[in-house]
C-alpha positions in Angstrom: 3.6 -23.9 -13.6 3.6 -20.5 -11.9 3.4 -17.4 -14.1 6.3 -14.9 -13.6 5.3 -11.4 -12.8 8.5 -9.3 -12.7 6.8 -6.5 -10.8 6.0 -8.7 -7.9 8.9 -8.5 -5.5 8.3 -11.7 -3.4 6.1 -14.1 -5.3 6.5 -16.8 -2.5 5.0 -14.4 0.0 2.2 -13.4 -2.2 1.4 -17.1 -3.0 1.5 -17.9 0.7 -1.0 -15.1 1.4 -3.3 -16.4 -1.4 -3.0 -20.1 -0.3 -1.0 -20.9 -3.4 -4.0 -20.0 -5.7 -2.4 -18.6 -8.8 -5.8 -18.3 -10.5 -6.9 -16.0 -7.6 -3.7 -13.9 -8.1 -4.5 -13.5 -11.8 -8.0 -12.4 -11.0 -6.8 -10.0 -8.4 -4.2 -8.5 -10.8 -6.9 -8.1 -13.5 -9.2 -6.4 -11.0 -6.3 -4.1 -9.9 -5.7 -3.2 -13.5 -9.4 -2.6 -14.3 -10.0 -0.6 -11.1 -7.0 1.7 -11.4 -6.2 1.8 -15.1 -7.4 5.4 -15.4 -5.3 6.7 -12.5 -2.8 8.4 -14.8 -5.7 10.7 -15.9 -7.7 10.7 -12.7 -5.1 11.7 -10.2 -3.7 14.8 -12.0 -7.3 15.9 -12.7 -8.2 15.5 -9.0 -5.1 17.5 -8.0 -5.8 20.2 -10.5 -9.3 20.6 -9.1 -7.9 20.6 -5.6 -9.9 17.5 -4.7 -7.3 16.6 -2.2 -9.3 14.1 -0.1 -10.3 12.1 -3.2 -6.7 12.2 -4.5 -5.4 11.0 -1.2 -8.1 8.2 -1.0 -7.1 7.0 -4.5 -3.3 6.8 -3.6 -4.1 5.2 -0.3 -6.3 2.6 -1.9 -3.6 1.7 -4.5 -1.0 1.6 -1.7 -3.1 -1.0 0.2 -3.8 -3.2 -2.8 -0.3 -3.1 -4.2 1.0 -4.1 -0.7 -1.2 -7.1 -0.6 -0.3 -8.1 -4.2 3.5 -7.7 -3.6 3.8 -4.9 -6.2 6.5 -3.3 -4.1 7.6 -0.4 -6.4 4.1 0.9 -6.6 3.6 0.4 -2.9 6.8 2.3 -2.0 6.1 5.2 -4.4 2.5 5.4 -3.0 4.0 5.7 0.5 6.2 8.6 -0.6 3.3 10.3 -2.4 0.9 9.7 0.5 3.4 11.2 2.9 3.7 14.4 0.7 -0.1 14.6 0.9 -0.1 14.2 4.6 2.4 17.0 4.9 0.2 19.2 2.7 2.9 19.4 0.0 0.3 19.2 -2.8 1.9 22.1 -4.7 5.4 20.6 -4.6 4.9 16.9 -5.2 5.1 16.8 -9.0 8.2 14.5 -9.0 6.6 12.1 -6.5 3.4 12.0 -8.5 5.2 11.3 -11.7 7.2 8.5 -10.2 4.1 6.9 -8.7 2.3 7.1 -12.0 5.3 5.7 -13.9 5.5 2.7 -11.5 1.8 2.1 -11.8 2.0 2.3 -15.6 4.8 -0.2 -15.8 2.7 -2.7 -14.0 -0.3 -2.1 -16.3 1.9 -2.5 -19.4 3.2 -5.8 -18.0 -0.3 -7.0 -17.4 -1.6 -6.2 -20.9 
């Protein structure tokens, strides 16, 4: 019986990508959580210290992993935030940052 992850938009597509291996999905989701669980503290801190390249790299990494795992809301909010960064809107992207962190947080809450 397949576990339901409400934050995964297209479970069939994700399962196809993973060869139907639900145990692998669970391991990857746990790794996603463990790797990025401190993002809500790390990203604002990087931005405050003007460590823009590192902040961009963090958002870009989360974007890629969330795309592969079908975590569509995180993926879409990461695209928006990444586009702000590419446009050098670091000083005016508070709303986009908050939305991204809220989407990420909702996934982590669901995984705990």
